[in-house]
C-alpha positions, -999 to +999 in steps of 0.1 A: +243-912+179+238-885+200+228-853+187+239-820+199+222-789+190+240-753+193+214-728+198+201-701+189+223-711+159+200-738+144+228-761+142+231-794+149+251-826+143+254-862+155+285-871+178+307-899+170+321-919+201+349-901+223+342-866+203+342-833+222+316-810+220+342-786+198+351-818+173+310-816+168+311-778+165+336-779+138+319-802+118+285-787+122+298-752+111+291-738+145+318-712+154+333-715+187+369-699+200+399-716+204+436-709+199+454-733+225+446-763+197+423-782+226+445-779+251+420-763+277+443-731+284+430-706+264+395-711+276+377-695+244+357-725+237+338-720+268+305-731+265+270-733+284+255-766+283+214-757+286+200-795+284+221-828+291+247-821+311+247-855+326+253-866+291+294-853+296+321-867+309+339-853+338+355-821+339+389-826+337+416-808+361+423-781+331+383-773+335+382-774+371+414-748+371+403-725+344+366-731+359+378-714+393+400-687+376+374-679+355+344-682+377+323-707+359+286-716+365+267-744+365+265-757+330+298-739+319+326-760+301+352-760+279+339-772+246+377-788+239+375-809+274+344-821+275+333-853+257+299-866+251+278-891+258+247-886+246+221-854+237+234-821+243+220-786+239+245-760+245+250-721+236+279-692+245+277-658+254+285-645+219+262-666+195+237-640+209+202-642+229+183-678+228+150-675+212 
């Protein structure tokens, strides 16, 4: 079972088959913004993958549109859209600096 680590929060949780980063974050108690019900339009769940980007599903068309609109850089994903296939380490701009 893949493990998702949320840094610098010091939280982690296992990912079940087919879960998104947002699903796992909720279970782990990692606060990730979300106001669109997980459809990707609000982009409040934007995270940055520090390790394991290859362990995610391909970006959805919503992520591609929002990424173009908001200037996503390498590693930026929407937590509600990215399905987990393996271990990951993620962060956000609002959790504070990585130690």
